[in-house]
C-alpha positions as CSV (number, residue, x, y, z in Angstrom):
1,X,-31.7,14.3,11.2
2,X,-28.8,13.4,13.4
3,X,-28.1,9.7,13.9
4,X,-25.7,8.4,16.5
5,X,-24.0,5.0,16.6
6,X,-22.7,3.2,19.7
7,X,-19.2,2.1,18.8
8,X,-17.0,-0.6,20.3
9,X,-15.6,1.9,22.9
10,X,-19.2,2.4,24.1
11,X,-19.2,5.9,22.8
12,X,-21.9,7.6,20.7
13,X,-20.5,8.8,17.5
14,X,-22.4,10.4,14.5
15,X,-23.0,8.2,11.5
16,X,-21.8,9.8,8.3
17,X,-24.1,10.5,5.4
18,X,-23.2,8.4,2.4
19,X,-23.9,9.3,-1.2
20,X,-25.2,7.1,-4.1
21,X,-22.7,6.5,-6.8
22,X,-25.3,7.6,-9.4
23,X,-29.0,7.2,-10.1
24,X,-28.5,3.7,-11.3
25,X,-27.2,2.9,-7.8
26,X,-30.5,4.0,-6.2
27,X,-32.6,2.4,-9.0
28,X,-30.8,-1.0,-8.6
29,X,-31.3,-0.9,-4.8
30,X,-35.1,-0.5,-5.3
31,X,-35.3,-3.0,-8.1
32,X,-33.7,-5.6,-5.8
33,X,-36.2,-4.9,-3.0
34,X,-38.9,-2.3,-3.8
35,X,-40.4,-2.9,-0.4
36,X,-37.6,-0.8,1.2
37,X,-40.0,2.0,0.3
38,X,-42.5,2.8,3.1
39,X,-45.6,1.5,1.3
40,X,-47.2,0.8,4.7
41,X,-47.4,4.5,5.4
42,X,-49.5,4.9,2.2
43,X,-52.1,2.5,3.4
44,X,-50.8,-0.8,1.9
45,X,-50.6,-3.8,4.1
46,X,-49.0,-6.1,1.6
47,X,-45.7,-6.2,-0.4
48,X,-45.0,-5.1,-3.9
49,X,-43.2,-7.0,-6.6
50,X,-40.9,-5.3,-9.1
51,X,-42.1,-6.2,-12.6
52,X,-39.9,-4.1,-14.8
53,X,-36.9,-1.8,-14.7
54,X,-36.1,0.9,-17.3
55,X,-39.2,0.0,-19.2
56,X,-39.2,1.6,-22.7
57,X,-42.5,3.2,-23.4
58,X,-43.3,5.4,-26.4
59,X,-43.0,8.5,-24.3
60,X,-39.8,7.7,-22.4
61,X,-38.4,5.1,-20.1
62,X,-40.0,4.3,-16.8
63,X,-37.5,3.5,-14.1
64,X,-39.5,0.9,-12.2
65,X,-42.9,-0.7,-12.4
66,X,-44.2,-2.6,-9.3
67,X,-47.4,-4.5,-8.7
68,X,-49.0,-6.0,-5.6
69,X,-50.9,-9.3,-5.3
70,X,-54.2,-7.4,-5.4
71,X,-53.3,-5.6,-8.6
72,X,-52.2,-2.2,-7.1
73,X,-49.8,-0.5,-9.5
74,X,-46.8,1.7,-8.5
75,X,-44.9,3.8,-11.1
76,X,-41.5,4.8,-9.7
77,X,-39.0,7.4,-10.9
78,X,-35.6,7.8,-9.2
79,X,-33.6,11.1,-9.2
80,X,-30.6,12.4,-7.4
81,X,-30.8,15.9,-6.0
82,X,-27.9,17.0,-8.2
83,X,-29.9,16.2,-11.3
84,X,-31.6,19.3,-12.7
85,X,-34.6,17.2,-13.6
86,X,-35.4,16.5,-10.0
87,X,-37.9,19.4,-9.8
88,X,-40.5,19.9,-12.5
89,X,-39.2,17.7,-15.3
90,X,-39.6,14.5,-13.4
91,X,-43.2,15.3,-12.5
92,X,-44.0,15.7,-16.2
93,X,-42.2,12.4,-16.9
94,X,-44.1,10.3,-14.4
95,X,-47.5,11.8,-15.3
96,X,-46.7,11.0,-19.0
97,X,-46.0,7.4,-18.1
98,X,-49.2,7.1,-16.1
99,X,-51.2,8.5,-19.1
100,X,-49.6,5.9,-21.3
101,X,-50.5,3.0,-19.0
102,X,-54.1,4.3,-18.5
103,X,-56.6,2.2,-20.4
104,X,-54.1,-0.6,-21.2
105,X,-55.5,-4.1,-20.6
106,X,-54.4,-7.0,-18.5
107,X,-53.5,-8.8,-21.8
108,X,-51.2,-5.9,-22.8
109,X,-49.2,-6.3,-19.6
110,X,-49.3,-10.1,-19.6
111,X,-48.0,-10.3,-23.1
112,X,-44.9,-8.1,-22.4
113,X,-43.9,-8.7,-18.8
114,X,-41.5,-11.5,-19.9
115,X,-39.6,-8.9,-21.9
116,X,-39.3,-6.9,-18.7
117,X,-37.8,-9.9,-16.9
118,X,-35.4,-10.7,-19.7
119,X,-34.1,-7.1,-19.5
120,X,-33.3,-7.8,-15.9
121,X,-31.8,-11.2,-16.8
122,X,-34.5,-13.1,-14.9
123,X,-35.7,-16.5,-16.3
124,X,-39.3,-17.3,-15.7
125,X,-41.8,-19.4,-17.8
126,X,-45.1,-18.8,-16.0
127,X,-47.8,-16.1,-16.2
128,X,-47.7,-12.7,-14.5
129,X,-50.0,-14.0,-11.8
130,X,-47.6,-17.0,-11.2
131,X,-44.7,-14.6,-10.9
132,X,-46.4,-12.5,-8.3
133,X,-47.4,-15.7,-6.3
134,X,-43.8,-16.9,-6.4
135,X,-42.5,-13.6,-5.1
136,X,-45.2,-13.3,-2.4
137,X,-46.1,-16.9,-1.5
138,X,-47.5,-15.9,1.9
139,X,-50.2,-13.8,0.4
140,X,-53.1,-16.0,-0.9
141,X,-55.1,-14.4,-3.7
142,X,-56.8,-16.1,-6.6
143,X,-55.7,-15.4,-10.2
144,X,-59.2,-14.0,-11.0
145,X,-58.9,-11.6,-8.0
146,X,-55.5,-10.5,-9.1
147,X,-56.6,-10.0,-12.7
148,X,-59.7,-8.1,-11.7
149,X,-57.7,-5.8,-9.5
150,X,-55.1,-5.1,-12.1
151,X,-57.6,-4.6,-14.9
152,X,-59.7,-2.1,-12.8
153,X,-56.7,0.0,-11.9
154,X,-55.4,0.1,-15.5
155,X,-58.9,1.1,-16.7
156,X,-59.3,3.8,-14.0
157,X,-55.7,5.0,-14.2
158,X,-55.6,4.3,-10.5
159,X,-51.8,4.4,-9.8
160,X,-49.4,5.4,-7.1
161,X,-46.8,7.7,-8.7
162,X,-43.6,7.7,-6.6
163,X,-40.6,9.9,-7.1
164,X,-37.7,8.6,-5.0
165,X,-34.8,11.0,-4.3
166,X,-31.7,11.0,-2.1
167,X,-32.6,14.5,-0.9
168,X,-36.0,16.2,-1.4
169,X,-36.3,19.9,-2.5
170,X,-39.1,22.2,-1.4
171,X,-40.4,22.7,-4.9
172,X,-40.9,19.0,-5.5
173,X,-42.6,18.7,-2.1
174,X,-45.0,21.5,-2.9
175,X,-45.9,20.0,-6.2
176,X,-46.6,16.6,-4.5
177,X,-48.8,18.3,-1.8
178,X,-50.7,20.2,-4.4
179,X,-51.4,17.2,-6.7
180,X,-52.6,15.0,-3.8
181,X,-54.8,17.8,-2.4
182,X,-56.3,18.9,-5.7
183,X,-56.8,15.6,-7.5
184,X,-59.2,12.6,-7.1
185,X,-58.5,9.5,-5.2
186,X,-57.5,7.4,-8.2
187,X,-54.0,8.9,-8.3
188,X,-51.6,9.2,-5.4
189,X,-48.5,11.3,-5.9
190,X,-45.7,10.9,-3.4
191,X,-42.1,12.0,-3.1
192,X,-40.0,9.6,-1.0
193,X,-36.5,10.4,0.3
194,X,-34.1,7.5,0.7
195,X,-31.2,8.7,2.7
196,X,-28.1,6.4,2.7
197,X,-25.9,6.6,5.7
198,X,-23.2,4.4,7.4
199,X,-19.6,3.6,7.5
200,X,-17.3,1.0,6.0
201,X,-18.8,-1.7,8.2
202,X,-22.5,-1.0,8.3
203,X,-24.9,0.8,6.0
204,X,-28.4,2.1,6.8
205,X,-31.3,3.3,4.6
206,X,-33.6,5.9,6.0
207,X,-36.9,6.1,4.0
208,X,-39.1,9.1,4.5
209,X,-42.3,10.4,3.0
210,X,-41.8,14.0,1.9
211,X,-45.5,14.7,1.7
212,X,-48.1,13.4,4.0
213,X,-50.5,10.6,2.9
214,X,-54.1,11.3,2.2
215,X,-56.3,11.4,5.2
216,X,-58.7,8.5,5.8
217,X,-57.9,6.9,2.5
218,X,-56.7,3.3,2.2
219,X,-56.2,1.3,-0.9
220,X,-58.7,-1.3,0.2
221,X,-61.2,1.5,0.0
222,X,-60.0,2.5,-3.4
223,X,-60.6,-0.9,-4.7
224,X,-64.3,-0.3,-4.2
225,X,-64.3,2.6,-6.7
226,X,-67.2,2.1,-9.2
227,X,-66.1,0.9,-12.6
228,X,-68.4,0.1,-15.5
229,X,-66.0,-2.6,-16.8
230,X,-66.2,-6.0,-15.1
231,X,-63.5,-7.9,-17.0
232,X,-64.0,-11.2,-15.3
233,X,-63.6,-14.0,-18.0
234,X,-66.9,-15.5,-19.0
235,X,-68.3,-18.0,-21.5
236,X,-69.8,-16.7,-24.8
237,X,-73.3,-18.2,-24.0
238,X,-73.3,-16.6,-20.6
239,X,-72.5,-13.2,-22.1
240,X,-75.3,-13.5,-24.7
241,X,-77.9,-14.1,-22.0
242,X,-77.1,-10.7,-20.6
243,X,-78.0,-8.8,-23.8
244,X,-81.1,-7.1,-24.9
245,X,-82.7,-8.4,-28.1
246,X,-81.2,-5.5,-30.1
247,X,-77.8,-5.9,-28.5
248,X,-77.9,-9.6,-29.0
249,X,-78.5,-9.2,-32.8
250,X,-75.6,-6.7,-33.1
251,X,-73.2,-8.8,-31.0
252,X,-74.0,-11.9,-33.0
253,X,-73.4,-10.0,-36.3
254,X,-70.1,-8.6,-35.0
255,X,-68.4,-11.8,-33.6
256,X,-69.9,-14.5,-35.8
257,X,-67.5,-13.7,-38.7
258,X,-64.4,-13.8,-36.5
259,X,-64.6,-17.1,-34.6
260,X,-62.5,-19.0,-37.1
261,X,-60.1,-16.1,-38.0
262,X,-56.4,-16.4,-37.1
263,X,-56.0,-12.7,-37.4
264,X,-58.6,-11.4,-35.0
265,X,-58.9,-12.5,-31.4
266,X,-62.0,-12.2,-29.1
267,X,-61.6,-11.4,-25.5
268,X,-64.7,-12.3,-23.5
269,X,-65.5,-10.6,-20.3
270,X,-68.5,-10.5,-17.9
271,X,-70.0,-7.4,-19.4
272,X,-68.4,-7.0,-22.7
273,X,-66.1,-8.4,-25.4
274,X,-63.4,-6.9,-27.5
275,X,-61.9,-7.5,-30.9
276,X,-58.2,-7.1,-31.4
277,X,-55.2,-8.0,-33.6
278,X,-51.5,-8.3,-32.5
279,X,-49.5,-5.3,-33.6
280,X,-46.5,-5.8,-35.9
281,X,-43.3,-6.5,-33.9
282,X,-41.7,-3.4,-35.1
283,X,-44.4,-1.3,-33.4
284,X,-44.4,-3.2,-30.1
285,X,-40.7,-3.2,-29.1
286,X,-40.7,-3.2,-25.3
287,X,-43.7,-1.0,-25.0
288,X,-46.7,-2.3,-23.0
289,X,-49.4,-2.1,-25.7
290,X,-49.1,-5.1,-28.1
291,X,-52.6,-5.2,-29.6
292,X,-54.6,-3.0,-32.0
293,X,-58.0,-2.9,-30.4
294,X,-60.8,-2.3,-32.9
295,X,-63.8,-2.1,-30.6
296,X,-65.1,-3.0,-27.2
297,X,-68.8,-4.0,-26.9
298,X,-70.0,-3.0,-23.5
299,X,-73.2,-4.7,-22.3
300,X,-74.5,-2.6,-19.4
301,X,-77.8,-0.9,-18.9
302,X,-77.2,1.0,-22.1
303,X,-75.3,-1.2,-24.6
304,X,-72.7,0.6,-26.6
305,X,-69.7,0.2,-28.9
306,X,-66.4,1.8,-28.0
307,X,-63.8,2.2,-30.7
308,X,-60.0,2.1,-30.1
309,X,-57.3,3.8,-32.1
310,X,-53.8,4.3,-30.7
311,X,-53.0,7.3,-32.8
312,X,-49.7,8.0,-31.1
313,X,-48.4,4.6,-32.2
314,X,-49.1,5.0,-35.9
315,X,-47.9,8.5,-36.1
316,X,-44.4,7.2,-35.7
317,X,-44.9,4.5,-38.3
318,X,-46.6,6.1,-41.3
319,X,-46.2,3.0,-43.4
320,X,-48.8,1.2,-41.1
321,X,-51.3,4.1,-41.2
322,X,-52.9,3.2,-44.5
323,X,-53.8,-0.3,-43.1
324,X,-56.2,1.2,-40.6
325,X,-57.2,4.5,-42.2
326,X,-60.3,3.3,-43.9
327,X,-61.6,1.6,-40.8
328,X,-61.0,4.7,-38.6
329,X,-62.6,7.0,-41.2
330,X,-65.7,4.7,-41.3
331,X,-66.5,4.7,-37.6
332,X,-65.7,8.4,-37.4
333,X,-68.2,9.1,-40.1
334,X,-71.1,7.5,-38.3
335,X,-73.7,10.1,-37.4
336,X,-74.1,9.2,-33.8
337,X,-70.3,8.7,-33.1
338,X,-69.2,10.7,-30.2
339,X,-66.1,10.3,-27.9
340,X,-65.4,6.9,-29.5
341,X,-68.8,5.6,-28.3
342,X,-71.9,4.6,-30.1
343,X,-75.1,3.9,-28.2
344,X,-77.6,3.9,-31.1
345,X,-76.6,0.5,-32.5
346,X,-79.0,0.6,-35.4
347,X,-76.6,3.0,-37.2
348,X,-74.0,0.3,-37.6
349,X,-73.4,-1.4,-40.9
350,X,-72.1,-4.7,-39.4
351,X,-71.1,-6.2,-42.7
352,X,-69.0,-3.2,-43.7
353,X,-67.3,-2.9,-40.3
354,X,-66.6,-6.6,-40.0
355,X,-65.1,-6.6,-43.5
356,X,-62.9,-3.6,-42.7
357,X,-61.7,-5.2,-39.5
358,X,-60.8,-8.4,-41.3
359,X,-58.9,-6.5,-44.0
360,X,-57.1,-4.4,-41.5
361,X,-56.2,-7.5,-39.4
362,X,-54.9,-9.3,-42.5
363,X,-52.6,-6.4,-43.4
364,X,-51.3,-5.9,-39.9
365,X,-50.7,-9.6,-39.5
366,X,-48.8,-9.9,-42.8
367,X,-46.7,-6.8,-41.9
368,X,-45.1,-8.8,-39.1
């Protein structure tokens, strides 16, 4: 694209293309103002806030993580055209980061976002919601609405995956078109070109979408996607009222032993509660997940237990594995166990499983 500039002599002269010093140059530019990206062309009508830069995950390092006041999530990778990874490799990288974030909880993100800010030498004492409000004071949204939006998108894996380059290549454009055309609405995959032009006096950024946005899809529509998890905070008594007699008996048996425990925390939500323990510091690092989640009790039309076990975490730390092995082997041995879910609640030996959870929690806590 040719761009002309009217100079002091009233003559139109071409503006020269400029080049980024390196990928850090492009990354820093976006970290300072992520809204230089054309989010409005993707259906967003509100700004994003950069939460983290070069976030160390267990499967690599994500360049930028940005969140909107309604809980939309953008994962951003930057690459220069001269980098050989700018074609297929970067696609695998960003999909891997999305897979890692999928099914993480709001608490996981809340507990680690201060580390992200410290990495960027930003001082802030408030919550994640407070930080978003400070950066976007003009957009009024309640903390509950923000949490619900963020929780839903983490649970669904509903992310915008953005690869930002200085110059797009055809192979990367074709991959983006294919993924957007052949995948569901929860994931959007875009390549964005950020051309840098100018002279010694003035600089210009020219952002472009390399692949077209989905037709007739907006993110406000996506927010209506059905999700079985309503993670709105709720009081214990209110939660119990929603259970069937059988579900009420099991829930009482599961959480009654943990209310005075320092090692196991309960997270109450509108249609479920979860039991978890903080992971040892040596496992957490700067990764997003900071809890070992034992189970989630889902109270919907069909009450069920869902078990959690972050295998990829413990494979890298074999000294921790014995702490949770007996617990995992027990729930996998239950006859009706399938896909980490149990709907026939009568098969659960609540005394055995609560004892195993307490023992595991004690060992994990002591290993800190």
